[in-house]
C-alpha positions in Angstrom: 6.7 -20.4 7.0 6.0 -17.0 8.2 4.1 -14.4 6.1 2.3 -11.4 6.0 -0.1 -8.8 4.4 0.6 -5.4 3.6 -2.7 -3.7 2.7 -3.5 -0.4 1.2 -5.1 1.2 -1.4 -1.9 2.3 -3.5 -3.5 5.1 -5.6 -0.8 5.3 -6.7 2.0 3.3 -5.4 4.8 5.5 -4.3 8.4 4.9 -2.9 7.0 5.1 0.4 5.3 1.8 -0.5 8.3 -0.1 -2.5 10.4 1.1 0.5 7.9 -1.2 2.6 7.5 -3.9 0.4 11.5 -4.5 -0.1 11.8 -4.2 4.1 8.9 -6.9 4.7 10.1 -9.0 1.9 13.6 -9.3 4.1 11.5 -9.9 7.2 8.9 -12.6 5.8 8.9 -15.6 4.1 6.0 -14.0 2.3 4.5 -11.2 1.8 1.0 -10.6 0.1 0.7 -6.9 -1.1 -3.0 -6.3 -0.8 -5.0 -3.7 -2.9 -7.9 -2.7 -0.9 -11.1 -1.0 -2.2 -11.6 1.9 0.2 -15.0 3.0 0.3 -13.9 6.5 2.0 -11.5 7.2 -0.6 -12.9 8.3 -4.5 -10.1 6.0 -6.4 -8.1 7.8 -9.3 -6.8 4.2 -10.7 -8.7 1.5 -11.4 -8.0 -1.3 -8.7 -6.9 -3.8 -11.4 -4.4 -1.6 -13.0 -2.9 -0.6 -9.4 -2.6 -4.7 -9.2 -0.6 -4.8 -12.6 1.6 -1.6 -11.4 2.4 -3.5 -8.1 3.1 -6.8 -9.6 5.5 -4.9 -12.1 7.5 -3.5 -9.1 7.6 -6.6 -7.2 9.1 -8.9 -9.6 12.2 -8.8 -8.2 11.4 -9.9 -5.0 10.2 -13.6 -5.3 8.8 -13.9 -2.1 6.1 -11.0 -2.8 2.9 -11.6 -4.2 0.2 -9.2 -5.2 -3.7 -9.6 -4.4 -7.1 -7.7 -4.2 -9.7 -7.2 -1.9 -13.2 -5.6 -1.6 -14.3 -5.9 1.7 -13.1 -5.8 5.5 -9.2 -6.4 6.1 -10.4 -8.7 9.1 -12.3 -10.8 6.4 -9.4 -10.9 4.0 -7.0 -12.3 7.0 -9.1 -14.9 8.0 -10.0 -16.3 4.4 -6.2 -16.3 3.5 -5.5 -17.8 6.9 -3.0 -14.8 7.5 -2.2 -13.3 10.9 0.3 -10.4 10.4 -0.7 -7.3 8.5 2.2 -4.8 8.3 1.5 -1.1 8.3 4.2 2.0 7.7 3.9 5.0 9.7 5.3 8.5 8.8 4.3 10.2 11.6 3.0 10.0 15.5 -0.4 11.6 13.8 -0.4 8.7 11.6 -0.2 6.5 14.8 -3.8 7.3 15.8 -5.4 6.8 12.7 -3.9 3.2 12.2 -4.2 2.2 15.8 -8.0 2.4 15.6 -7.9 0.3 12.2 -5.7 -2.0 14.4 -8.1 -2.3 17.3 -11.0 -2.6 14.6 -9.2 -5.3 13.0 -8.3 -7.0 16.5 -12.1 -6.9 17.3 -13.2 -8.4 14.1 -10.4 -11.2 13.6 -8.8 -12.2 17.2 -5.6 -13.5 15.1 -4.8 -10.5 13.7 -1.9 -8.8 14.9 -0.5 -5.3 13.5 3.3 -4.6 12.9 3.9 -0.8 12.7 7.4 -0.3 10.7 8.7 3.2 10.8 8.9 4.8 7.1 12.3 5.9 6.1 12.9 9.3 7.0 14.2 10.4 3.7 10.6 9.2 1.9 8.7 10.4 5.1 7.1 13.5 2.9 5.9 11.4 0.3 2.1 9.9 0.1 -0.5 8.8 -2.6 -2.7 11.9 -1.7 0.6 14.2 -2.4 1.1 12.6 -5.9 -2.5 13.0 -6.9 -2.0 16.8 -6.2 1.1 17.4 -7.8 0.1 15.2 -10.9 -3.0 17.4 -11.0 -0.9 20.8 -11.5 1.5 19.0 -14.0 4.1 18.6 -11.5 6.8 16.2 -11.8 6.0 13.0 -9.9 9.1 10.9 -10.6 10.8 11.8 -7.2 7.7 10.0 -5.6 7.0 7.1 -7.7 8.8 3.9 -8.5 10.7 4.6 -11.9 9.0 1.2 -13.6 5.6 2.6 -13.1 6.1 6.8 -13.2 5.1 7.6 -16.8 1.7 4.9 -16.5 0.9 6.6 -12.9 1.3 10.3 -14.8 -0.6 9.5 -17.7 -3.6 7.9 -15.3 -3.5 11.0 -13.1 -3.6 13.4 -15.9 -6.4 11.7 -17.5 -8.5 11.6 -14.6 -8.0 15.6 -14.4 -9.3 16.4 -17.6 
């Protein structure tokens, strides 16, 4: 069985994330979407709620599982016996950042391999930070986030801005 881990903060989950999940689910026998708590990012949506939202949108994919981890990705990979990390790339500038993370993971866990999937060009402009900014100004986020969780995300983000 070939499996992979798709880590991220998913704060909030976007249509870009969902596209990568769908594509990974078609390539791997098992995909674990892991909500990582990133100490360099101030979270807007509580991690448990992000896990709940991801479980909801991943229901149609029987080989996709959702998990949560507070710590180093390399440690998670080792503890779970995983070797493949999936990361999406929207631009060459993003590659520079991801390459540094990839190198650090490899130094910390020799078994870890990172595979990069280019984002669907139609979803290239979508990011969690853009969704948070649009929501902060009362904008419509439905074009950027999965329909099944759009209202929940809008409510969470509007609650955090008041």
